[in-house]
C-alpha positions in Angstrom: 122.6 98.8 61.7 123.7 96.0 63.3 126.6 98.1 64.7 124.4 100.4 66.3 122.1 97.7 68.1 123.8 94.9 68.8 124.2 90.8 67.8 122.0 90.3 69.9 119.3 92.8 69.2 119.9 91.7 65.8 118.9 87.5 66.3 115.9 88.1 67.5 114.7 91.0 65.4 112.2 88.9 64.4 110.9 87.8 67.6 110.6 91.4 69.1 109.1 92.7 66.1 106.1 90.4 66.7 105.9 90.0 70.2 105.8 93.8 70.0 103.4 94.5 67.6 103.8 94.5 63.0 101.6 94.9 60.9 100.0 91.5 61.9 99.6 92.0 65.1 98.6 94.7 67.1 101.1 96.4 70.1 100.4 94.7 73.2 98.4 96.4 75.6 99.8 98.1 78.6 103.3 97.4 76.9 105.2 100.6 76.4 106.7 100.3 72.5 110.7 99.8 74.1 109.6 97.0 76.7 110.7 93.9 75.3 114.1 95.6 73.5 114.9 95.6 77.7 114.0 92.5 78.8 115.5 91.3 76.0 118.8 92.4 77.1 117.6 92.4 81.4 114.7 89.6 81.6 116.4 85.5 81.8 113.1 84.0 80.8 112.5 86.4 78.1 115.3 86.0 76.3 115.3 81.9 76.8 111.7 82.2 74.8 113.2 84.3 72.3 115.9 82.1 71.8 113.9 79.0 71.4 111.1 81.0 69.2 113.7 81.7 67.0 115.0 78.0 66.9 113.4 76.1 63.7 111.3 72.9 63.9 108.6 74.6 66.4 105.5 73.6 66.3 102.6 75.1 66.9 102.0 74.3 70.5 105.8 75.5 71.2 105.1 78.4 70.4 101.9 79.3 72.1 104.0 78.2 75.1 106.7 80.5 74.2 105.0 83.2 73.8 102.3 83.1 77.4 105.9 82.6 78.7 107.0 86.1 76.7 104.0 87.7 77.7 104.3 87.0 81.5 107.4 88.8 81.3 106.2 91.6 79.5 103.5 92.1 82.3 105.2 91.5 85.3 104.9 87.8 86.1 107.7 85.2 87.3 108.9 81.9 86.5 105.2 79.4 86.7 103.2 81.8 86.6 100.1 82.0 83.5 98.5 85.2 81.5 95.4 83.5 82.9 96.5 84.2 86.5 98.0 87.8 86.0 94.6 88.5 84.7 92.8 87.3 87.5 95.2 89.2 89.6 95.1 92.1 88.2 90.7 92.1 88.0 90.9 92.4 92.1 93.0 94.9 92.3 91.4 96.9 90.3 88.0 96.3 91.9 89.8 96.5 95.8 91.3 99.9 94.4 88.0 101.2 91.8 85.2 102.7 92.5 83.5 102.1 89.0 82.7 98.9 87.3 86.2 97.7 86.2 86.9 97.9 81.7 86.8 94.1 81.1 89.5 96.0 78.4 91.9 96.8 81.1 92.7 93.8 81.7 95.0 91.7 80.5 94.6 89.5 77.8 94.1 85.8 78.5 95.6 82.8 77.7 93.8 82.0 74.3 93.8 85.9 72.9 97.5 85.8 73.5 97.5 82.1 70.9 
């Protein structure tokens, strides 16, 4: 399996499993199952969050901040964006283009929900 996946993926397998949805975590809304695998190879911010996440000695606050950065990356945000900023942007894009009521469940998660 290690030969097929490669050492990069194997090093971050626990992070990818946790962020991608597992037995105790639901899959993220609007994030395809394979996207985190692609992001770990192509997105430096996502990879950096995974590297720090997988090191020992991180506090809950560290993990929450890293998790939010990883989610921002998965949802197409840039460095410095927050989930709340992306959710607000998504809301206004839906309001501007929709002829019906915007369903809250179709928006990105808040930073509080991500924790």
